[in-house]
N, C-alpha and C positions, 0 to 999 in steps of 0.2 A: 757634813756627811754623817749619816747615822750608822752605827754598827751595833750588833747584838752579841752579848757574851752569855754563854749558857751556864757559867759557874762563876761565883764570886771568888776570885783567887785569893782574897784576903780573909776568907771565912775561916772560923775555927771549927772546933767540934771534931767528929770522927773523920778519919781519912776517907776521901771519896764522897763525903756528904754533899749532895747537890743542893744548890740554892735556886730560887726563882731566877730566871734569866733577866738581864737588865739591858737597857738600850742606852747607847752613847750618842750624843749629838755634839758636834764640834763647830766652832766658828773661829777662823783665823782673824787676827787683828792687824796684820800687815801683809804686804804683797809677797814678801819672801816666803812666809809660812803658807800662804795661800797656794803659791806655786808648788811647794814641796808636798802639800796634801794632795794636790791634783796628780802629781807624779806618783805618789804612793798608791792612789786609787787606780791609776792606769797600769802600773806594774802588777798589782794584785789581780786586776781584771784579766790582764793578758795571761798570767801564769795559770789562772783557773780555766781559762778557755783552752789553753794548750793541752790541759789534762783531759779534755773531753774528746773522744774519738770521732765524733760526728764531723763531717766535712763543713757543715754550717758553722760549727764552733771554730774550725780552723779559719774560715772566712772572717769571722768576727775577730779572731786573734790578730789577723793581719791588720785589720782596721785599727784595733787597739794599739798595736805597735806603731803604726803610722801617726796616730794621735799623740803617742808618747814622744816621738821624735819632734813633732810640731811644738809640743809643750816645752821641750828643752830648747828649741830654736828661738824662743822669745827671750832674748837676753843671753848673757854668758852664764849658763847654769853652773858650769864647773867652777868658775870664779866665785859665784855666790856660795856654793857648797864649801869651798876652801875657807872663805871668810867666816862662815858660820861655825865650821869645825874649829877654826883657830879661836874663836870667841868662846866656844864650849870648853876647849882645852884650857884656856886661861882661867875660866871659872872653876874647873875641876882641880887645877893646880892650887887654887886658893883653899882647897879642903885638905891638902896634905898636912899631916900633923894634927889635924882636928880630932880630938878624942871621940867625937860623936860619929865620925866617918870610919867605915871599915877600910883600913889602909890597903889590904891585899886586893880586894876587888877594885878599889880605886886605881891602884897601879895598873892592873890589867886593863881597865877601861881606858886609862890614859895611853897605854901602849896601842890599843886598837884604834883610838882616834889618831894617834901619830902615824900609824901605818896607812890609814885611809888618806890622810893629808899628803903623805909622801907619794902614794900611788896616784892620786889625782894630779899632783904636780908632774909626775912622770908620764902621764897619759898624753901622747901626742895627738894633735888635731882636736876636732870637736866630737863629742859623743854622737853616735849614730851615723858617722860618716860611711860606715860599712853599707848602709842602706842605699847610698847614692850609686853603688856599683851593682845594684840589683834592679835590672830593667823591669821585672815583673812588679816589684813593689812600687816603683815609680809610676808604672802604668796604672796601678790601682789608686795610688795617691792622686793622680791627675784627674780621676773620674769621681772622686768622693764628693765634690761639690754639686754633682748632678744627681737628683733623686733617682735611684735605681741605676745609677751610672756604671755600677760594676756588674751589671747583668751579663749572663753568659755570652750573648752575642756581641757585647761590647769588648769583652776581654777573653777571647778563646784560650789564650795562653794560661790565664788564671784558672779558667775552668778545667784545663788539662792538668794543672798542678793540683787542684783540689780533688781530682779523681785518682791521684796516686795513693798508695797504701798509707794508712795512718802512721806507721812507724817512720816513713820517709818525711811526711809532713811534719810530724812532731820533731824529728831531728833538725830540720831546717828552722822551724820556729824557735826551738831552744837555742840554736846557734845565734839567731838574730837577737833574741832576748839576752843572751850571754854577753853580747857586745855592749850592752847597757848595764851590766851587773855592777860595775864600780859606782855608777851614779845611783843605782838602786840601793846599794849598801850604805852610801853616804846619807841619802834621804832617810832611810830607816833609822840610822844611828841618830841623826839630828832630831827626828820626831820622837824617838824613844826618850831622849834626854829632855826634850821640851815637856812631854807628857808627864814624865816622872818628877818634874819640878813642881807639879801642880799642888797648890795648897787648897784643901777641900773644906767645905762646911755644908751643913744642912740648912736649907733656906725654904721659905714659903713665898710663893708668888700670890700675893693677895689680889683677889679678883682676877687672877690669871696673869698679873703683870709684876715685873721685878726690874729694878734699876740699881746700879752701883757705880761708883766712881773709883778708878784704880789709884794706887799710890803713885804719884808722879815720879818718885825717885826709883821706882821699879816697875816700868811699864809691862803690861801683859802682852804676850805674843799669841796666846791661844786660850779660848774659853771652852770648857767641856761641861756638858750637862748630862747627868745620869738619872734615868728613870726606871721604874720597874718594867719588866718586859711586857706585862699585860696592861700598862697604862693606856688610857684612852686619849691622852694628851701628847702633844709634841711641841717643842719650842721653836719659835722664830727668833733668832738672835741677831742683833746688830750692835755695832760698837766701834770705837776708835780709841784714841789715846786718853780721852777725858771721861768717857762714860760708856757703859754697856747697858743694853736694854733687852729684856727677854719677855716675850709675849707668848703665852701658851694657847694653843689652838686645838680644835678637835674636828673630826669629819663625821657629821651625823649620818651622811650617806656614804657608803663605801666607795672610795675613789672620787667623791664629789668635792665641792668647794669647801675649803677649810674655813672655819669661823672661830673667832676668839672666844675663849671660855670666860665665864664670870665666876667660876669656882676658884677656891683657894687650892693651889697645887704645891705640895711638898716635893722637893727635888734636892739633888746633890750638885753643888757647884764647885768646879775645879778651876783655879786661876793659875795659869802656867806662864811664868815670867822668863825662863831661860830656854 
């Protein structure tokens, strides 16, 4: 997943001084982080669609919510989140008393992680069960596998709901999204901790290619590549426990087929272990 930041948050200089935008590209290296990244994407997409007044955006928000429920239904996501949060808590506790760690913020972070774990344990049933009581949502879900299957004549009840005032649609959408808020908070917490663990370096992909083998004693969970916002290149990243490979490509024709570049490409590489 690629994201763009409009300001380098680590930049010095005058307050408010803008820097060139940068692009982030991420590659998960295990199935757990892959699932969490997809959930993060879906939560963000849904929230942005809800904020748009247009009825077409509300339609898309419903589809995004249903995709989120489906993504959570593949395995016990609550159990996976609890296990990962417990692992993060154990790591953070190892920093207590470390003179290089700010103890006040560390204690606050440990408290937040503990509250999330407790809340997840206390949540009865599976996330998204509220959706099963919503006949309209189930009707939409049942038609998604058919191209154009949510057309107005297929789902007149859905068409009627979309014609309601925006404030009513927004209230309902926010209620359904709120039912998943605990899962969203846990996903965001874990991915923040993983990203902040990244050890970075400046590298050069010679002839557009770069390879590296991770330390077996500290396996990476996530690889992040940062490029200038105006870069003509983008990375295709693959990897596992023993090696990561990055191949930089470009698109000579806008929207056309990507081709590997033979140019040397400087980039920033972040190796995230926790």
